[in-house]
Phi, psi and omega in degrees: 000142174255138178264124176248120180256130179249138175244108183249123176307143181313310185298315183292321180300314179298317177292317179297319181295320183298328178264007177072029183264356184261060172233163187302318183296311180299313177301313180295323180292318178295321179289325176299316177299321181294315179298321180296320179299318183293317181296311182292328180288325178294319181294319179302315185282317176079135176064180183295319181302318179290322179299312178305315181295317183297317183296317179295319175300315182295317178300327184277354182288000000 
């Protein structure tokens, strides 16, 4: 099992809690969607060169 620690800013945490999004199921779903986006983007770019470019683009957001 992997332990995931989230640091959520207070303002975002308050908004998420208000809409019922701060529960394990919602967080896991959001993380799964995030990973799927990364996976499809990595396949789009292809190879190590594309992965490095994608990581740099992601870091600069």
